[in-house]
N, C-alpha and C positions, 0 to 999 in steps of 0.2 A: 862753646863750651856748655854751660848750664843753661839750656833754653835760650840761647842767643846772648846771654850775659857774659861779658869778658871779665874774669876775675884775675887781677894782677897778683904777682907774688907778695907785694906789700899789703894788698887788701886781704889776702889769705892769711898772712902773718898776723895782721891786726885782728882778724876774726878769731884766730886760735888764741891769741893773747887775751882778748876780751872774754872768751869763754872760760879760760883757766882762772882769770881773776874773779869772774862772777862766781864760779864754783867755789873758790877758796873763801871768798867773803860770805857766801851762803853758809858754808860749814862753820866758819868762825862765829858768825852771828847766831846761828842756831844752837851752838854749844851752851850759851847762857840760858836760852829758852828751855832746853832739855833739863838743865840743872834745876831751874825753878819749878818745872813740872814734876820732877822726881821728888823734890823737897815737899811739894804740896801733897803728893800722893802719900808720902811717909807720914805727914802730919795728919791726914785724914785717916790713915790706917791706925795710928796711935789713938786717935779720938774714939774709934770704934771698939778698941780693946777693953776688956773687963778689968777690974781692979786686980784680980788674980793674975791675969796675963801680964799686966803692967809690972806688977811686983816681980814676977818670974823673969821678965826681960831685964829689969833693973838689977836683979841679983846676978844674972848671967853677965851683964856688963861690968858689974863690980868685981867679979872674979877675974876678968881679963885685965883689969888695971892694977 
């Protein structure tokens, strides 16, 4: 088969299941990392804004509530 290696159906099934589980865990664990990164970027952007920009943002948020 593959370069002289014989891959049984059970071995192939285990390979596929392991790949799917690995992919799912990677997506699940990276979700928290992306959320922390987005929060950090937002904090940095707010730290750079001027007083006038901050007050305008706060006014627009107050209108929505």
